[in-house]
N, C-alpha and C positions, 0 to 999 in steps of 0.2 A: 504493500500500500504506500510505501514511501515514494514510489514513482509518481504518484499524484502530486506530491510536493515538488518533485523535479519538474513536472509539467507546468505547475503554477509559477515556479521561479522562471522558467523559460518564457512563458507568456508575459509575465510582468516585465522582464528585461526586453522582450521584443516590443511591447507597448511603449516602454520608455524610449527605446531607440526610434520608434516611429515619430514620437513627439520631439526628440532631440535633433533629428536629421532634417534639414530643410527640404522643401519640396513635397510637403504632405499632400497638397492638392493634386499632385501628379501620380499618386499611387493609392491603392486601396487601403482603407483603415485596418483591415484584418491581416495585411501582408506581414507586418512586423510581429504581432503576437503569434500568428500561426507558424511563421518560420522560427521564432524563438522557442515555441513549444516543440516543434519537430527536432530542432537541434539539441534541446535539453533531453528529449527522449532518446535521441540517437546516441548521445554521450553516455547516458545511463545504460542503454541496452548493450553497447559495445563493451563497457567495463564490467557489467554484470556477467556477460557471456565470457569475458576473459577471466572470470573468477573473483573479481573484486565484489565485496558485499556492500550493503548500504551503510555499514559502519566504517568504510574506507574513506579516507580523506580524498583520494584521487577521484572517486566516483562523484563526490560533491563538487570538487574543483572543475571537473569536466562539465558537469551539469550547469554550473554557473558561468564559467569562463567561455565555453563554446558559444552560447547565445550572445553573451556580452561583447565578444570580439567580432564574430562573423556577421551578425545581423546588421549592425550599423554600416559595416563595409558593403554588404550586399545592397542595403537600401540606398547608399550613395551611388553605387554603380548602376542600379536600376533606374534611379532618378536621372542620372546623366544620360543613360541610353534613351529614356523616354523623351527628354528635352531634345536630344539630337534627332530622334525619329520624327518628333513633331515639327521641328524646324525643316527637316528634309521634305516632309509632306507639304508644308506650307509653300516651300519653294517650287515643288513640282506642280502644285495647283495654282501657283501665281498669286497666292494670297498675301505673302509677305515680301 
């Protein structure tokens, strides 16, 4: 049942990243929390399958650090890609 705590931590860190990274209007509101949840669960899953239990420090560090590091980077990259795509589409349509 401690995996639920890992999921909540990942979702919270993803939501915080959504609000911390600029360009919120260019991406969905659920993208940050969902990706944070997925990364937290992935870190938990990999380390428990590797034999680390919920009492291990490494399991909790992976659950916290993976979403805290990867989600903001991913949001920045996705926002940049969206801005570039929108600009390219505007030029192709002759709008801008």
